[in-house]
TIVO-2410 file (N, C-alpha, C; in nm, 3 decimals):
# residues 94
REC num residu      c1      c2      c3 atome chaine
REC   1      M  -1.646  -2.102  -0.190     N      A
REC   1      M  -1.577  -2.030  -0.284    CA      A
REC   1      M  -1.687  -1.960  -0.369     C      A
REC   2      K  -1.726  -1.820  -0.449     N      A
REC   2      K  -1.800  -1.810  -0.525    CA      A
REC   2      K  -1.752  -1.843  -0.671     C      A
REC   3      S  -1.830  -1.830  -0.759     N      A
REC   3      S  -1.773  -1.865  -0.955    CA      A
REC   3      S  -1.726  -1.784  -0.963     C      A
REC   4      T  -1.641  -1.828  -1.066     N      A
REC   4      T  -1.589  -1.751  -1.121    CA      A
REC   4      T  -1.584  -1.624  -1.192     C      A
REC   5      I  -1.653  -1.597  -1.236     N      A
REC   5      I  -1.812  -1.484  -1.301    CA      A
REC   5      I  -1.797  -1.387  -1.106     C      A
REC   6      E  -1.851  -1.430  -1.000     N      A
REC   6      E  -1.815  -1.340  -0.903    CA      A
REC   6      E  -1.668  -1.299  -0.824     C      A
REC   7      I  -1.589  -1.389  -0.831     N      A
REC   7      I  -1.467  -1.409  -0.825    CA      A
REC   7      I  -1.414  -1.261  -0.902     C      A
REC   8      I  -1.440  -1.235  -1.051     N      A
REC   8      I  -1.395  -1.176  -1.174    CA      A
REC   8      I  -1.449  -0.989  -1.078     C      A
REC   9      E  -1.598  -1.028  -1.091     N      A
REC   9      E  -1.663  -0.905  -1.020    CA      A
REC   9      E  -1.620  -0.813  -0.915     C      A
REC  10      S  -1.615  -0.906  -0.809     N      A
REC  10      S  -1.512  -0.886  -0.696    CA      A
REC  10      S  -1.348  -0.805  -0.727     C      A
REC  11      L  -1.317  -0.858  -0.819     N      A
REC  11      L  -1.185  -0.792  -0.812    CA      A
REC  11      L  -1.194  -0.690  -0.900     C      A
REC  12      H  -1.335  -0.661  -1.014     N      A
REC  12      H  -1.310  -0.523  -1.070    CA      A
REC  12      H  -1.372  -0.427  -0.959     C      A
REC  13      K  -1.426  -0.500  -0.864     N      A
REC  13      K  -1.440  -0.353  -0.751    CA      A
REC  13      K  -1.345  -0.316  -0.675     C      A
REC  14      I  -1.264  -0.384  -0.637     N      A
REC  14      I  -1.115  -0.352  -0.610    CA      A
REC  14      I  -1.073  -0.221  -0.704     C      A
REC  15      I  -1.045  -0.259  -0.811     N      A
REC  15      I  -0.982  -0.169  -0.877    CA      A
REC  15      I  -1.054  -0.013  -0.910     C      A
REC  16      L  -1.210  -0.039  -0.865     N      A
REC  16      L  -1.268   0.063  -0.867    CA      A
REC  16      L  -1.277   0.143  -0.785     C      A
REC  17      E  -1.250   0.103  -0.682     N      A
REC  17      E  -1.287   0.186  -0.522    CA      A
REC  17      E  -1.122   0.216  -0.470     C      A
REC  18      R  -1.168   0.321  -0.407     N      A
REC  18      R  -1.077   0.352  -0.328    CA      A
REC  18      R  -1.048   0.371  -0.179     C      A
REC  19      E  -0.954   0.377  -0.127     N      A
REC  19      E  -0.945   0.432  -0.036    CA      A
REC  19      E  -1.014   0.473   0.082     C      A
REC  20      P  -1.086   0.440   0.196     N      A
REC  20      P  -1.046   0.310   0.264    CA      A
REC  20      P  -1.130   0.189   0.245     C      A
REC  21      I  -1.196   0.165   0.165     N      A
REC  21      I  -1.284   0.066   0.105    CA      A
REC  21      I  -1.236  -0.020   0.038     C      A
REC  22      R  -1.086   0.041  -0.034     N      A
REC  22      R  -0.996  -0.063  -0.114    CA      A
REC  22      R  -0.951  -0.133  -0.021     C      A
REC  23      M  -0.898  -0.131   0.073     N      A
REC  23      M  -0.833  -0.197   0.169    CA      A
REC  23      M  -0.912  -0.257   0.243     C      A
REC  24      E  -1.036  -0.264   0.252     N      A
REC  24      E  -1.114  -0.361   0.295    CA      A
REC  24      E  -1.162  -0.455   0.248     C      A
REC  25      L  -1.174  -0.410   0.122     N      A
REC  25      L  -1.216  -0.544  -0.001    CA      A
REC  25      L  -1.097  -0.637  -0.018     C      A
REC  26      I  -0.970  -0.571  -0.057     N      A
REC  26      I  -0.892  -0.647  -0.058    CA      A
REC  26      I  -0.848  -0.735   0.064     C      A
REC  27      K  -0.921  -0.681   0.197     N      A
REC  27      K  -0.855  -0.788   0.294    CA      A
REC  27      K  -0.975  -0.957   0.356     C      A
REC  28      S  -1.120  -0.857   0.269     N      A
REC  28      S  -1.219  -0.922   0.283    CA      A
REC  28      S  -1.181  -1.055   0.108     C      A
REC  29      F  -1.107  -1.005   0.013     N      A
REC  29      F  -1.082  -1.136  -0.048    CA      A
REC  29      F  -1.021  -1.216  -0.005     C      A
REC  30      Q  -0.916  -1.187   0.052     N      A
REC  30      Q  -0.760  -1.249   0.095    CA      A
REC  30      Q  -0.822  -1.332   0.216     C      A
REC  31      N  -0.936  -1.307   0.287     N      A
REC  31      N  -0.940  -1.401   0.379    CA      A
REC  31      N  -1.046  -1.540   0.352     C      A
REC  32      K  -1.121  -1.454   0.224     N      A
REC  32      K  -1.180  -1.599   0.162    CA      A
REC  32      K  -1.116  -1.679   0.107     C      A
REC  33      V  -1.003  -1.638   0.009     N      A
REC  33      V  -0.884  -1.748  -0.053    CA      A
REC  33      V  -0.822  -1.823   0.077     C      A
REC  34      W  -0.785  -1.795   0.180     N      A
REC  34      W  -0.693  -1.840   0.241    CA      A
REC  34      W  -0.814  -1.959   0.364     C      A
REC  35      E  -0.920  -1.899   0.412     N      A
REC  35      E  -1.005  -1.959   0.462    CA      A
REC  35      E  -1.106  -2.083   0.366     C      A
REC  36      D  -1.124  -2.068   0.260     N      A
REC  36      D  -1.202  -2.191   0.176    CA      A
REC  36      D  -1.082  -2.276   0.150     C      A
REC  37      E  -1.136  -2.378   0.211     N      A
REC  37      E  -1.067  -2.512   0.168    CA      A
REC  37      E  -1.184  -2.612   0.050     C      A
REC  38      S  -1.254  -2.536   0.022     N      A
REC  38      S  -1.353  -2.568  -0.076    CA      A
REC  38      S  -1.322  -2.603  -0.276     C      A
REC  39      I  -1.176  -2.443  -0.270     N      A
REC  39      I  -1.140  -2.470  -0.364    CA      A
REC  39      I  -1.032  -2.618  -0.436     C      A
REC  40      K  -1.090  -2.670  -0.524     N      A
REC  40      K  -1.026  -2.810  -0.554    CA      A
REC  40      K  -0.927  -2.774  -0.688     C      A
REC  41      D  -0.958  -2.683  -0.705     N      A
REC  41      D  -0.884  -2.702  -0.811    CA      A
REC  41      D  -0.773  -2.621  -0.877     C      A
REC  42      E  -0.659  -2.710  -0.896     N      A
REC  42      E  -0.522  -2.622  -0.866    CA      A
REC  42      E  -0.494  -2.548  -0.935     C      A
REC  43      T  -0.544  -2.488  -1.050     N      A
REC  43      T  -0.503  -2.410  -1.075    CA      A
REC  43      T  -0.538  -2.256  -1.066     C      A
REC  44      L  -0.640  -2.278  -1.044     N      A
REC  44      L  -0.763  -2.204  -0.949    CA      A
REC  44      L  -0.716  -2.157  -0.825     C      A
REC  45      N  -0.662  -2.288  -0.765     N      A
REC  45      N  -0.625  -2.209  -0.611    CA      A
REC  45      N  -0.462  -2.148  -0.630     C      A
REC  46      E  -0.418  -2.201  -0.737     N      A
REC  46      E  -0.270  -2.087  -0.746    CA      A
REC  46      E  -0.319  -1.985  -0.763     C      A
REC  47      I  -0.404  -1.926  -0.883     N      A
REC  47      I  -0.401  -1.818  -0.923    CA      A
REC  47      I  -0.435  -1.744  -0.802     C      A
REC  48      L  -0.528  -1.708  -0.712     N      A
REC  48      L  -0.638  -1.672  -0.631    CA      A
REC  48      L  -0.528  -1.677  -0.484     C      A
REC  49      S  -0.427  -1.748  -0.486     N      A
REC  49      S  -0.362  -1.806  -0.353    CA      A
REC  49      S  -0.224  -1.670  -0.339     C      A
REC  50      G  -0.187  -1.670  -0.520     N      A
REC  50      G  -0.053  -1.588  -0.544    CA      A
REC  50      G  -0.112  -1.426  -0.548     C      A
REC  51      L  -0.253  -1.415  -0.589     N      A
REC  51      L  -0.308  -1.288  -0.614    CA      A
REC  51      L  -0.287  -1.256  -0.477     C      A
REC  52      A  -0.373  -1.345  -0.354     N      A
REC  52      A  -0.389  -1.315  -0.214    CA      A
REC  52      A  -0.247  -1.245  -0.155     C      A
REC  53      Y  -0.142  -1.335  -0.179     N      A
REC  53      Y  -0.054  -1.339  -0.152    CA      A
REC  53      Y  -0.001  -1.157  -0.188     C      A
REC  54      D   0.017  -1.163  -0.320     N      A
REC  54      D   0.063  -1.062  -0.357    CA      A
REC  54      D   0.007  -0.914  -0.326     C      A
REC  55      L  -0.079  -0.953  -0.300     N      A
REC  55      L  -0.192  -0.815  -0.240    CA      A
REC  55      L  -0.118  -0.761  -0.108     C      A
REC  56      D  -0.052  -0.831  -0.017     N      A
REC  56      D   0.001  -0.827   0.117    CA      A
REC  56      D   0.110  -0.710   0.062     C      A
REC  57      F   0.133  -0.712  -0.017     N      A
REC  57      F   0.236  -0.614  -0.038    CA      A
REC  57      F   0.197  -0.449  -0.095     C      A
REC  58      Y   0.085  -0.440  -0.143     N      A
REC  58      Y  -0.009  -0.325  -0.137    CA      A
REC  58      Y   0.027  -0.236  -0.029     C      A
REC  59      E   0.019  -0.077  -0.067     N      A
REC  59      E   0.063   0.017   0.079    CA      A
REC  59      E  -0.012   0.120   0.009     C      A
REC  60      P  -0.108   0.194   0.033     N      A
REC  60      P  -0.166   0.300   0.021    CA      A
REC  60      P  -0.095   0.454   0.009     C      A
REC  61      N  -0.042   0.442   0.121     N      A
REC  61      N   0.055   0.557   0.202    CA      A
REC  61      N   0.140   0.569   0.150     C      A
REC  62      E   0.159   0.640   0.080     N      A
REC  62      E   0.350   0.660  -0.045    CA      A
REC  62      E   0.481   0.681   0.069     C      A
REC  63      D   0.432   0.778   0.199     N      A
REC  63      D   0.541   0.773   0.330    CA      A
REC  63      D   0.561   0.590   0.321     C      A
REC  64      W   0.483   0.539   0.398     N      A
REC  64      W   0.512   0.417   0.419    CA      A
REC  64      W   0.582   0.312   0.328     C      A
REC  65      R   0.506   0.309   0.212     N      A
REC  65      R   0.603   0.229   0.075    CA      A
REC  65      R   0.728   0.297   0.022     C      A
REC  66      N   0.750   0.379   0.095     N      A
REC  66      N   0.872   0.415   0.047    CA      A
REC  66      N   0.977   0.367   0.181     C      A
REC  67      E   0.939   0.323   0.282     N      A
REC  67      E   1.017   0.226   0.383    CA      A
REC  67      E   1.079   0.134   0.327     C      A
REC  68      D   1.028   0.029   0.220     N      A
REC  68      D   1.048  -0.090   0.179    CA      A
REC  68      D   1.025  -0.159   0.044     C      A
REC  69      P   1.111  -0.129  -0.018     N      A
REC  69      P   1.110  -0.143  -0.189    CA      A
REC  69      P   1.008  -0.253  -0.256     C      A
REC  70      S   0.982  -0.358  -0.128     N      A
REC  70      S   0.863  -0.425  -0.187    CA      A
REC  70      S   0.714  -0.416  -0.178     C      A
REC  71      Y   0.733  -0.261  -0.113     N      A
REC  71      Y   0.563  -0.234  -0.110    CA      A
REC  71      Y   0.547  -0.146  -0.257     C      A
REC  72      Y   0.389  -0.156  -0.318     N      A
REC  72      Y   0.405  -0.125  -0.387    CA      A
REC  72      Y   0.233  -0.054  -0.389     C      A
REC  73      G   0.188   0.051  -0.542     N      A
REC  73      G   0.114   0.123  -0.519    CA      A
REC  73      G  -0.063   0.097  -0.607     C      A
REC  74      D  -0.095   0.176  -0.576     N      A
REC  74      D  -0.236   0.162  -0.686    CA      A
REC  74      D  -0.202   0.103  -0.848     C      A
REC  75      D  -0.116   0.154  -0.884     N      A
REC  75      D  -0.104   0.109  -1.049    CA      A
REC  75      D  -0.011  -0.048  -1.056     C      A
REC  76      R   0.057  -0.058  -0.972     N      A
REC  76      R   0.094  -0.212  -0.950    CA      A
REC  76      R  -0.032  -0.274  -0.925     C      A
REC  77      L  -0.097  -0.263  -0.784     N      A
REC  77      L  -0.180  -0.260  -0.742    CA      A
REC  77      L  -0.321  -0.341  -0.887     C      A
REC  78      E  -0.358  -0.257  -0.949     N      A
REC  78      E  -0.489  -0.224  -1.088    CA      A
REC  78      E  -0.375  -0.364  -1.170     C      A
REC  79      K  -0.256  -0.377  -1.181     N      A
REC  79      K  -0.223  -0.424  -1.289    CA      A
REC  79      K  -0.199  -0.543  -1.269     C      A
REC  80      E  -0.208  -0.622  -1.160     N      A
REC  80      E  -0.183  -0.732  -1.092    CA      A
REC  80      E  -0.292  -0.794  -1.098     C      A
REC  81      I  -0.419  -0.750  -1.041     N      A
REC  81      I  -0.549  -0.766  -1.007    CA      A
REC  81      I  -0.586  -0.835  -1.169     C      A
REC  82      R  -0.505  -0.701  -1.262     N      A
REC  82      R  -0.567  -0.769  -1.397    CA      A
REC  82      R  -0.521  -0.836  -1.446     C      A
REC  83      I  -0.422  -0.857  -1.448     N      A
REC  83      I  -0.364  -1.015  -1.471    CA      A
REC  83      I  -0.416  -1.113  -1.385     C      A
REC  84      A  -0.440  -1.150  -1.312     N      A
REC  84      A  -0.526  -1.229  -1.215    CA      A
REC  84      A  -0.658  -1.249  -1.324     C      A
REC  85      I  -0.726  -1.175  -1.302     N      A
REC  85      I  -0.865  -1.182  -1.389    CA      A
REC  85      I  -0.871  -1.230  -1.521     C      A
REC  86      Q  -0.750  -1.192  -1.596     N      A
REC  86      Q  -0.704  -1.265  -1.761    CA      A
REC  86      Q  -0.708  -1.404  -1.720     C      A
REC  87      K  -0.618  -1.443  -1.607     N      A
REC  87      K  -0.598  -1.582  -1.605    CA      A
REC  87      K  -0.670  -1.673  -1.626     C      A
REC  88      L  -0.844  -1.607  -1.493     N      A
REC  88      L  -0.932  -1.664  -1.437    CA      A
REC  88      L  -0.977  -1.672  -1.570     C      A
REC  89      Q  -1.027  -1.572  -1.641     N      A
REC  89      Q  -1.135  -1.594  -1.744    CA      A
REC  89      Q  -1.121  -1.686  -1.860     C      A
REC  90      A  -0.919  -1.728  -1.902     N      A
REC  90      A  -0.883  -1.836  -1.964    CA      A
REC  90      A  -0.907  -1.903  -1.882     C      A
REC  91      L  -0.911  -1.968  -1.779     N      A
REC  91      L  -0.973  -2.102  -1.724    CA      A
REC  91      L  -1.107  -2.145  -1.784     C      A
REC  92      N  -1.190  -2.037  -1.747     N      A
REC  92      N  -1.352  -2.069  -1.776    CA      A
REC  92      N  -1.363  -1.932  -1.899     C      A
REC  93      P  -1.353  -1.955  -2.007     N      A
REC  93      P  -1.389  -1.873  -2.104    CA      A
REC  93      P  -1.512  -1.878  -2.167     C      A
REC  94      E  -1.606  -1.767  -2.157     N      A
REC  94      E  -1.750  -1.792  -2.132    CA      A
REC  94      E  -1.871  -1.698  -2.265     C      A
***
């Protein structure tokens, strides 16, 4: 896995991008988290795994989002990512 700074930068990029690039960045982030077995820090793993799981419920299409109350849009996506960034920064204050 990348350094915490690189992870935060990739999360900021998700916030800044729009569809369809945003969804590609999300999937890339999730795959890296789920496939990387080198994350030994339990708290870091919890933060990243929790965010990767939560991102499964992001749905940019409002019509599809209305089909299931567990889906959410851009505002909540950005909020979830910002919360994760704050947690990551608290782990490694630099």
